[in-house]
N, C-alpha and C positions, 0 to 999 in steps of 0.2 A: 348503819351509815346512810344518811339521808342525801339525795341527789338533788342539787339546786341548779336550775338552769338560768342564766342571765342573758338578757338581751336589751336592746335599746333602739332609739331612732337617731342617734348622733353619730353611729358608726362604730365599728369594732375597735378602732384606735382611740376612741374618745377617752378623756380623763375621767368622766363620771362613771363609766362602767369599771374602770380600773379601780376607783376609790371603793365602789360597791364590792368588788371582788376581794379587796384587801380587808374590808370590814368583815366579810364572811369568813376568810381564812383565819380570823382570830377566834372563830367559834369551833370547838371540837366536833368530831364525828359527823362531818359533811364532806361531800364531793361537789366541786364547783365546775360547771360546764358553761362555756360562752358560746352563743351562737348569735351574731349580730351582723347588720348590714355592712358591706364593703365600704359604703360612702354614707354621708349624712342623708337621712331621710326624713327630716322634721316636717311635720305638717301633712304627711301623706295619708293621714287617717287609716281607715282599715282596707287600704288597697292591697290586692293579692295579684301575684304575677301568673298569668296563663297564656301569654302571647310569646313568651320565650322560656327556655329551659333554665331551671335553677341549677347552680353548680357550687355546692358547698366545698370549701377548700380549708384544710388545716391551717391555722394562723398562730404564729408566735404571739403570745399575750404578755408583753413586758417581763418575760422570764419567770412568771408566776406558776405555781404548780396547778394549773388548770388545763383542761382540754378545751381549745378554742377553735372555732370555725368562722370565717366570713363568708357571706352569701350575697350574690348579685340580686337582691330583691329587697322588699319592704320588711318592716318590723313583724307584721303578721305572717309573712313568708318564713321568717326565721323560725317562728314558733311551730308553724306547720312543718317545716323541713326537719326541725329537731324531733317532733312527735312521730312523723311517718318514716323518715329516712335514717336518722342517726341513733334512735333508741329503740329497742325491740319492746314488745308488749310488757314483758316482765320487768324492765328496768327503765320505765319512763320517769321523768322528773317528779319528785314529791312536791316541789314548789317552784313556781316561775317568778323571777323578779325582774322587772323592766326599768332600766334607768342606770345610774341616777341622771336624769335629764338636766341639760343646761336650761335654766329658767323654769318657771312654774307651769303646771297644767292645772288650772283652777276653772270651776265652773263649766261653761260650754266648751272650754278647751278639750274636754275628754272626748268630744266627738271629732275634733281635728287632729289631735296628737297621735303620732305613731307610737309614742311610749305607751300611752293608755290603750292603744289598739292592740298592741302586742300583748298586754295583760288581758284584754277582752278575749283575744282569740285563744289564749291559754284556757280561760274558763269555758269557752264553747267547746274546746277538746276535753274538758273534764279535768283540768289541771288547776289547782288553787293558785292565784297570783296576786302580785302587788306591783303597782306602778309608783316609782319614787322620782320626785323632782325637786330641785334646789333653786331658791330664789337668787341666782347669781347671773342672770342675763346681762347685768351691767358690767360683770367681771367673770367671763366664762372660764378663764384660766385658774380660777380659785374656787375650791370647794370648802374653804374654812375648816371648821371642826365637824364636818358632816360625818366623817367616819366614826367619830365617838357618839354624835348626837343620835345616830340611827341604830346604835347597837342594841338598846332595850327593845326597839320595835322589831328588828331583825330576829332576835332571840324568841320573842313572843310569837311571831309569825311561824317561824320554824317549829316551835313546840306545838302550836295549833295544827299545823300541817301533819306533824308526827302522830298526833292524837285523832286525826280525821275530823277536826273541829272547824275547819275553814268553811264558811257558808257556800252552798251550792249556787251557781249562777251569779256569783257576785265577785268582782275584783275590788281590791282596796286601793284608793287614790291617795298617795301621801305627798304632802308638800312641806318643804323644810325651809324655815327662815334662814337668811344669811346672817347668822348671829352666833357668837361664842356660846358654848354650852351653858356657861354661867348666866347668860342673858335670855336664854329660851324660857318662856313663861310656862310651858307645859305642853302636853298633847291634848288637842281638842277635837272630839267628834264634830264633824261639820257638814253643812248642807252645800250643794253646789251653787255657786253665785252665777247669775245670768245677765247682770245689768251693770258690770263694773267697767266695761269698755264698749266702744262703738267702733265698727269698721270704718275706715277712711281710705279712699284711693287717692294717692299722691301722684300728680302728673310730673313726669320727667321726659327727657328727649326720647328715650327708648319706649315710653309708653306709661302705663299706669301701674303703680306699686301699691300693694295692699299694706296699710299700716293700722295702728290702733290708737284711738284717743281715750285716754282714761279720765274718769270722773275726777274733778279737781277736789271735791270735798267728799270724803267718806266717813259715814258714821260707824266708828269702831265700837259702839256699844249697843247696837241695836239687834240685828239679826245674827243667827248663828251660821253665817255663810263663810265658806272657805277664804275668799279673798279678805274680808274684814278681819278674820281671826289671824291669818298669816301675817298680815300688816301689823297686827297688834302683838306679834312675837310668838305665836303659837305654831307648834307642828300641826297641820290639819290632817285628819283621818276620815276619809268618806268612802263608805261602801256603796259601790255603783252596781246596780243590777243590770244584767244584760237583756232581760225581758222588758221591753218598752211598752207592752201592752197596758192601756188604761182600762182596767176592768170595770170600774164604775161607769165610764162612758159606754163601754161595751154592753153592759146591762141595760142601759138606757136606750141604746140603739135598736135593741130587740123590740122595743115598744113603738119604734116609729110607724105611723099610720101607713106610709108609703110601703114599707116592708110587709106589713100585714095584708094590705090590699094586693100587693104583687104576689104574695105567697098563697093567697086564698084560691082554693081550687086547684093547686098544683100537687 
């Protein structure tokens, strides 16, 4: 029996995490646990709570056969709390799934997203993880056929976790197009896109609101970037490494004359 932990950044009562739980409950021989924020925590990144106490509380979860907790913290807090407070060392989750998020988390979003940060925190703690997002920002109350669309991926990740084949220090970032199953073009391994929108601050009476300006023309046939592939109808699948060290530049840095001169004679 595999133990699957679900979390998100939309809150414990969000529709997306319910859809994910329902999809998992269709798969045999798994136990589903939910540990999610009491309220929406979108865009909080990898923030953790240390200036107030965390208080996990049991939470009814749509009457589904899962153990659920709500926490007064961020998505990363939820994963930490599950790891340290709710499971003992012998019974920690075999796999962590974060989502399904309202709207996509593409490209540089992986740094801002609470959904992705929860998956990153799981990997930091040594648990394999996947972040899942759905392209429904225009209609957040609908997840279309997402439950059926993600079934093959869920089964695959569960099998990889069972066989201990999930890569170390990597979480998987999955984005799902808002399309019927029959119109999804496939699953595409994808690179992170970094240039598909720009930040814009919009002034209103209360102050300045951060908005996004998307490029009007997108080349859907050029690069293997997640934004372009998603808009072309593919489920995008991106392995995100949590070690951000650029080792090529690190090696070059060791040759800086300033460093050699500074270190000479020490």
